[in-house]
Phi, psi and omega in degrees: 000328180298319179297322180295315179293324178294321179293319180295322180286339185271347180105188187294316181295322180290323179297317180298313182293314182289327179295325177293319177295319179294317178300314179299316181293316180296316179294323178294319178295317179297319179294319179296318177299320179295320178296313180298317179297316181295317179295319179298316178296320179295321179290324179290319184274350180058033176237155177249117181231125184279338187301315180298325180288327174293323177295318178297319177298321177295318178297319179296318179294320178294322177300315180295322178296320178296318180293318179297317179297321181290329181262005185292340179294336179288332185262004183293331182288328182259110184297323181292317179293322179293320177296318178297324178295318179294322177296317179297319177297320178296317179294321177295320177297318177296323178295317179297318179295318179296318179292323177296319177295320178296320177297318178299315180297317179298316180292321178297319179294319181291326178292316181292325178291319182292324179285332180282314186273334185249019181285141180291152178291146181294147182293145178285147177292142181283138176273138175266133181259144180283334178229152181290155178285153175080201182288149173279148180279350178254141181289158178301160185301322184291341181277329182296128178097341179263122186291316184290324180279328181295325178291324178289330178291323179290331175293330180277000177111000178277150181287000000 
């Protein structure tokens, strides 16, 4: 906050310079918080996962690209310094692309492993039975026609 008040009191040139410093500081703090959070999660889960660290690396490279872009107006007068700035931006862009590709490969690999190892077993073909399971709904032949036995058969669940 002190830098912000100092920039406002210093005029337009001071605001421009201090705003770049404030942006750099805020992005650095956010990146540090992300690193601490990722390490804490990794320690709690007892697993090693490269993807969060690749994301943090991409964020760091993008942060550096933003800062270089914001300060590039200072190097426009010197052609050698400006060329070095463009080379650095190109290398940072290549780094971000490489890390993004690595994240893509890791996610593709985890999807293929999860479908391979955790796929459900195929269903078994159903067997057709020639007779129904359990009791038959019709009484045995010897019961049909006999009045005294037929009443006991209806008590047992036969129609």
